[in-house]
C-alpha positions in Angstrom: 14.7 -27.0 27.5 12.2 -26.2 30.2 14.6 -23.8 31.9 15.3 -22.1 28.6 11.6 -21.6 27.9 11.1 -20.3 31.4 13.9 -17.7 31.0 12.7 -16.7 27.6 9.2 -16.1 29.1 10.6 -14.0 31.9 12.7 -11.9 29.5 9.8 -11.5 27.2 7.7 -10.3 30.2 10.5 -7.9 31.2 10.7 -6.4 27.8 6.9 -6.0 27.4 6.5 -4.5 30.8 9.3 -2.0 30.2 7.8 -1.1 26.8 4.5 -0.2 28.5 5.8 1.9 31.4 8.9 3.6 29.9 6.9 6.5 28.4 6.2 10.1 29.4 3.1 9.9 31.6 1.6 11.3 34.7 3.0 8.8 37.0 6.5 8.9 35.5 6.6 12.7 35.5 5.7 12.8 39.1 8.3 10.2 40.1 10.9 12.1 38.2 10.1 15.4 39.9 10.2 13.7 43.3 13.4 12.0 42.5 15.0 15.4 41.7 13.5 17.4 44.6 12.4 14.8 47.2 14.1 13.3 50.2 15.5 9.8 49.8 12.9 8.3 52.1 10.0 9.9 50.2 11.5 8.7 46.9 11.9 5.1 48.3 8.2 5.1 49.4 7.0 6.4 46.1 9.1 3.9 44.1 7.8 1.1 46.3 4.1 2.2 45.8 4.6 2.2 42.0 6.3 -1.1 41.8 4.0 -2.9 44.2 0.9 -1.4 42.5 2.2 -2.7 39.1 2.8 -6.1 40.6 -0.7 -6.3 42.0 -2.3 -5.2 38.8 -0.2 -7.6 36.7 -1.1 -10.5 39.1 -4.7 -9.6 38.9 -4.5 -9.7 35.1 -2.8 -13.1 35.1 -5.6 -14.4 37.3 -8.1 -13.4 34.6 -9.7 -10.4 36.2 -9.1 -8.5 33.0 -12.2 -10.2 31.5 -14.2 -8.8 34.4 -12.9 -5.3 33.8 -13.8 -5.4 30.2 -17.3 -6.3 31.2 -17.6 -3.5 33.7 -17.5 -0.3 31.6 -19.3 1.7 34.2 -16.5 1.3 36.7 -14.0 2.5 34.1 -16.1 5.5 33.4 -16.1 6.5 37.1 -12.4 6.0 37.3 -11.9 8.0 34.1 -14.0 11.0 35.4 -12.3 11.2 38.8 -8.8 10.5 37.3 -9.2 13.2 34.6 -10.3 15.8 37.2 -7.3 14.9 39.4 -4.8 15.2 36.4 -6.3 18.5 35.3 -6.0 20.0 38.8 -2.5 18.8 39.2 -1.6 20.1 35.8 -3.0 23.5 36.7 -0.9 23.5 39.9 2.2 22.7 37.9 1.4 25.6 35.5 0.9 27.9 38.5 4.4 27.0 39.7 5.8 28.0 36.3 4.1 31.4 36.5 5.1 32.1 40.1 8.9 32.6 40.5 8.8 32.2 44.2 7.7 28.7 43.8 10.7 27.8 41.7 13.4 28.0 44.4 15.1 24.6 44.8 14.8 24.9 48.6 11.1 25.3 48.3 10.8 22.5 45.9 12.7 20.2 48.3 10.7 20.8 51.3 7.2 21.4 49.9 6.1 17.8 49.5 5.5 15.7 52.6 5.8 12.0 52.6 2.0 11.6 53.1 1.2 13.9 50.2 3.7 12.2 48.0 2.3 8.8 48.8 -1.3 9.8 48.3 -0.6 11.6 45.1 1.3 8.5 43.7 -1.6 6.3 44.7 -4.1 8.6 42.9 -1.9 8.9 39.8 -1.6 5.1 39.7 -5.1 3.8 40.6 -7.3 6.6 39.1 -5.9 6.1 35.6 -8.2 3.8 33.6 -5.4 3.2 31.1 -3.5 1.4 33.9 -6.3 -1.2 34.1 -6.5 -1.6 30.3 -2.7 -1.7 29.8 -1.6 -3.6 32.8 -4.5 -5.8 33.8 -6.2 -6.5 30.4 -3.3 -6.3 28.0 -0.4 -7.7 30.1 -2.8 -10.2 31.7 -3.9 -11.5 28.3 -0.4 -11.7 27.0 0.8 -13.5 30.1 -2.0 -16.1 29.8 -0.9 -16.8 26.2 2.4 -18.2 27.5 0.7 -21.3 29.0 -0.1 -22.3 32.5 3.5 -23.1 33.4 5.2 -20.1 32.0 2.6 -17.3 32.6 3.8 -16.5 36.1 7.4 -16.4 34.9 6.4 -14.0 32.2 4.5 -11.9 34.8 7.5 -12.0 37.1 9.6 -10.6 34.3 7.1 -7.8 33.8 7.1 -7.0 37.6 10.9 -6.9 37.6 10.8 -4.5 34.7 8.6 -2.2 36.8 10.9 -2.4 39.8 14.0 -1.6 37.6 12.3 1.3 35.8 10.9 3.1 38.8 14.1 2.6 40.8 16.1 4.0 38.0 13.7 6.9 37.5 13.3 7.8 41.2 16.9 7.3 42.5 18.7 8.1 39.2 17.0 11.5 39.0 19.2 12.7 41.9 22.0 12.9 39.3 20.1 15.8 37.7 20.1 17.9 40.8 23.1 20.1 39.7 21.1 21.1 36.6 18.0 21.8 38.7 20.0 24.1 41.0 18.8 26.9 38.7 15.2 28.1 39.2 14.8 28.3 35.4 15.3 24.5 35.2 12.4 24.0 37.6 10.3 26.2 35.3 11.1 24.0 32.3 10.4 20.8 34.3 7.1 22.1 35.7 6.1 23.3 32.2 6.6 19.8 30.8 4.7 18.3 33.7 1.8 20.8 33.3 1.6 19.9 29.6 1.7 16.2 30.3 -0.9 16.3 33.1 -3.3 18.6 31.3 -3.0 16.7 28.0 -3.6 13.3 29.7 -6.4 14.7 31.8 -8.3 16.3 28.9 -7.8 13.2 26.7 -9.1 11.0 29.6 -12.1 13.3 30.1 -13.1 13.1 26.4 -12.6 9.3 26.4 -9.4 8.9 24.3 
C-alpha cells in the first residue's frame, strides 16, 4: 500500500510538473530554436541547465522557501523589471532577424550562437522570470507539501523527472524539424513567433500581469 501511494505521488508530481512547463513560453521557445539550429553539445548544456534549474527550484519549494518568497515582494519586483527588459530586448532581436533576410540563412543560424551565449541566455530566461518562482517554488512547493512528509519528495521527484523529459524531448527532438527549417522562410516564421512570445511576455511582465 505504501509503495502504491509513493508511485501515485510520483506520477501526480510528473503530471503536475508537465502541465506547468509544457506551454509556449520564453524558455521553451529558446530551447526549441537552439534544438533546431544549435550544435548537439550546446543543446545538451541548455537542456541540462533547464532541468537542473527546475530541480533546484522545486526542491527549494518543498523545503518551504515559497513562504519566504511570498513575503519578499520587493525581490520579485526587481526580478520582474530586469526580466521584462531582457525579454523585450530579446524579442526585438528576434523581430530584427525576421526583417533581415541575411540573418535567415540556416548556416548563419547554426553558427551564430556560442555555447557561452546559449548558456547565459538560458540562465537569464530561467532565473529572471518571476513567474518561475511563483509557479515552481510557491505553487509546486505548496502542492508537494500537501502530500505529507513521506510522499512529498516522491512527488517532487516526479515533477523533476517531468522537467527532464520535456526539455530533453524539446531540445533533442527539435532536430527532426531541421528539414523543414532548411528554407529561410521557415526561420522567418519561427523567429516571428519567438518575437511575439518574448515581447508579449516581456510587456505583460513589465506591467505586472
